[in-house]
N, C-alpha and C positions, 0 to 999 in steps of 0.2 A: 222607479226608473227616471222620474222627472228631475231628480237631483244629480243624476249621473251625467257628467259632461260628455258631450258628443265629441269623440276624438277627431272626427273629420272637420269639426268647427273650430279647432284649436290652432293657434299659431305654431309654426314649425319649431320655434324655440321651446315651447311648452312640451310638445311631443318629444323633442330631443332630450329635455330634462327627465321626462318619464323613463325614456329608454336608458339613460345613464344611471338613474337611481335604481331601477330594477336590476340592471346589469351589475352595479356595485354591490347590491344586496346578495345576488346570486354568487358572485365571486367570494364575498366574505363568508357566506354560509358554507360554500364548498371547501374553502381553505380551512375554516374552523373545524369542519367535520373530519377532513383528511388528516389534519394535524392531530386532532384528538385520537384518531385511530392509531397513528404512528406512535404517539406518546403512551397510549394504553397498551404497553408492550407485554405485560406479565401474562395475560391469557395466551398470546401467541407463543411466548417462551415455554409455557407449560405444555402447549399442544405439540410443539415441534422438537423439544429437547427432552431426552429421557436418559440422563447421564447415570452411569453406574460407577461409583467410586470405590467399589470393593477391592479392586486391584487396578494396576496400570493397564493390563491387557483387557480387563472387562470395560474399563473406561474407554479405551480406544475403539473397542467393538461397538460400544453404545453410541458413539458419535459418528460412526462411519456413514450412516445415511445422510446426516447433516453435511458431512464433507462432500458427498456426491452432489447434494443440492447446491452447495457453494460453487462447485465446479461448473454446474449448469448455469448458475446466476451470472458468473463472470464470463461464461462462454469461451472456455479455453479451446484454442484451435488444436486439432489433432494432427500428428505427423502424417504426411502423405507419401512417404517413401523418398522424399528429396534427400540426396546425399549431403553430408556435412560439407564436403569439399572445402576445408578450411584454407584461408589465406592470411598470411601475416606480413605486416609492414613495420619495420623498426621505427619506433616513435621517439624513444629517449633511452639514454644509457649513461650511467655514472658508475662510481666504484661500489655502490650499494644495491643498485637494482637495474634491471633491463625491462623496458616496456614496449609493447607492440600494439598497433591497431590490428584486431583480429576480426575477420568476417567469416560467417558460416551460413550454409544453406538452411533456409527455414521451410519454405513452402513453394510449390509451383515449379519444381524441377531446376535444371541447370540455369535457366534464364529467369527464374522467379525471384521471390523475395529473399533477401539475406539479412542476417542479424549482425550487429556490430558492437564492439566494445573495446576498451583498452585493457590489456592484460599486462600486469607487472609482476615480475618474479624477483625475489630477493637474491642477492649474491652471497656467497660464502657459507651456504648451508651444507650440512653433511647428509641430510636426507630430505624427503619430500616435505614441502611446506603446507601448513593448513591454509585453507582458502577462505577469503571474505568476499562476498558479492557486495560491492559498494555502489549503491543505486542512487543516482542523482535525482533532484526534484524538478518541478516544472520550471520552464524558462532557463534551464541549466544544461549541463553537458558532462561527459566523462572527463574532459579537460579540467573542469572546475573541481571534480573529485580529487584531481592531482595538483590542485593549488593554482591553476591558471584562470584568468578571466573571472576573478572573485574579488572585486574591489571592496565589498563590504566585509570580507573575511568571514563569511558564513560557514564555509566548508572546512576551513583551517588546513586545507591540503590533506585531508584525512586518509585518502587513498595512498598517497606517497608515504605518509607517516606510518600507516600499517605495513606497507612493503618494507620500510626501513626497520620495522620491529620484527621482521621475519615472516610475515604473512604473504602468501600469494594473493593478489587482488585482481578481480575482474570487475570492471565498471561498465555495465551494459548501457547502450545508447537508446534512449526513448525518443519517440516523437514528442517534441516539446512545444510550448506555448499553447494557450487555450484554443484559438481558432483552428490551427491545423489539427489538433487533437479532436475537436468537435467534428471536423470534416471526415476524418478517418473513422470516428465513432459512428457516424451515420451510415457509412458503407458497411461496417462490421454488423450493425444492427439489422441491416437488410438480410444478412446471412444468419441471424439469430445468435450472433456473437457480440463481443465488445472488444474495444481496443485493449482493454486490460487483459483480456484472454489471449489476444495476439502477442502482447509483450511478455506475458507469463510464459507462453510457448517459446519465445525468443530466449528467455533466461534458461529454460530447461535445455534448449539446444546448445547453448554455450556450455552448460554443465556437461552435456554429452561429449562435447569436444574436449573439455578439460579432463575428462576421464581417460583420454588418450595420452595425457602429458605426465610423464614419470616424475616431473618436478613438483607435482601437486598431489597432496594427500586428500582425496575426496571424502574420506571417512571423517575428516575434521573440517566441516564446512559451515560457515555462518553467513547470514545476510544482514547488512547494516545500511539502512536507507534513511534519507532525510526528506521531509515534506512529502511530495509525490512519491519519492523513493521510500519513505516510511510506509505509505499506503501499499506500494508494491511488496514491501517486506511483510506487511500484515496479510496481504492477499495471496502471495505466492507460497509462503512457508507452510500453510495448512495443506497445500496441494503437492508439495515437493519434498518427499521423505529424505532426500540427500542433504537438505538444509537441517543441520543439527542444533542450531542456536540462532537467535534473532535479536537485533537491536533496532527498535522502532524510534526514530528521532523526529520530533516536530510534526507528529501526525495523530498519535493516540488521543482519543477524545470521548466525551459523552456524545455518542454518535447521533442519538435521536435529536437532541438539542442542536447539535452542530448542523444537521441537515435541514431541520424544519422550524426552528424557533429563533426568530430575530432577537438580538440582545445587544445592547451597546458595549458589553464586556468582551465580545468576540465576534468574529466574522461568521455569518451563516451562509451556507452554500445555496440556500433557497433564493437569496437575493444577489447572487453574483453570477456572471456569465461564464460558467464552467460546465458546459453541456456534457463533457466526457465523464463527469463525476457520477452521473445518474445511472446506477447499475440496477436493472430490473430485479425486484424481489429482495434487494439488499436488506431492508428493515422489516421484511416479513419475519426473519428469524436470526439476523446476524448483526447484533451490536458488536462493539469492539471486544467486550469481555467474552462474547460467544465465539468470535474468531480466535481469541486467545485459547479457548478450550480446544480448538482444533490444532493449535501449536503445542499445547501441553501434551506430554510431560517434558518436551524439549525446553531448554533454558531460554528465558526471555528477559530483556532489559528494556524499559521505557526511558528514553531521554527526552526531557521536556523542560522548557523554560517558563517560569511564572509570568514573564513579560511577553510571551508569545501570543500575538493577537488571534491565532487560530482557535483558541479556546480559553475558557476561564478555568484556571487550574483547580479550584475547589470542586467544580463539576467533574473535571477530568479525574480527580482523585477518587470520586465515587465509583467511576467505572474501573479504575485500577484496583480498588479494593475488591470489587466483584470478580475481577480477573484472578486475583490472588487466591480466592476461595477454591478454585479448581486445583491449584497446587497444594494448598493446605489440606484439603480433604484426601489427597493422595499421599500425604506425608512428605511432600517435595517442596516445602516453602522456600528452601534455599535456592531454588531454581528460578525464581522470579524476583526482579529488583527494579528499582526506579532511581533515576538521577534527576530529581526535581531541583533545578538550579535557578539562580536569580536572573539569568539572561533571557534572550528572546528566541527568535526562529533561527537556530544555529546549531552546528555541531560543537560539542564541548570536549568530548573524549576524556572526561574525568574518570567516571566509573566504567565507561564503555570499554576502554582499552584493557583495564584490569579484568573485566567480565570476559572479554574474548580470550585473554591469556589464560584465564582460569579454565574455560571450557574447551578451548582448542589447543592449548599447550604448545605454542610455537617453539 
């Protein structure tokens, strides 16, 4: 004991250094352990997933429990009897399309929360139009989906483009920007839900409304989202059977690395201030390829730029190949595609438009 320094006889600077050193070690050990568990995914995958590829029906039955746990993870809000009570305001019209701002009741009754989006219907059709849910990203808007307020030309006005190609388009409005989303996320989590679950409910209510529109053929519905909208496409499609095909743009990733491993080749969510992104239980069993198995056997296209800083494309391709296995084992390899282009974080609409025309037949 005689060689042990008496902490009460040390200068404050020395004690402060001890505190910082031990705290630094504890943080590093904790992060190293938790990251190791996240990356050691195979045991959890084997424990939670028991897919049966003997037929499409058997496959869907075998993942139904996982689908239920995904619904619980994102905390989807349930209908409370609030009337749709739709309201439309004309927003734009020309010789090819008509567009309205539409609002519908979500939750809380007549004076409660309402959902919003821009609905565009093509002109000159002889029958109901197939529908594309065109979901904007963070820091964006339905207006940008239709080509406005997009100085970097990331969106290419793809909502208007689709409407001019004969599709009905609904562009739901999300809470946007990181800090407001974080604030809403805190409130949702107090209820055991997430903002994701609230906005998934919003999309489902907009679909409920569109089922009342004779101009829309709901049996031919796809979702096409970019960035945060790509996330919503990945998260909503497994839970909404009315969505028959999906295009995920500028989101699909090697999810474990994206969430937990800093790397100069891509941005890692662990080191950025996006509180809303942290879904409880997400990587317990739901990598991107696992969520794809909840979309399968419905057609899926991944649109991704090699220059997009959200991910490193060779890692992303590993996850894409794992996703393709679900389709291949069911004999449905033609239903999954990728448009890996040389661009960045943007809509390209190269293969995507052809994909939507193939599966929705406008």
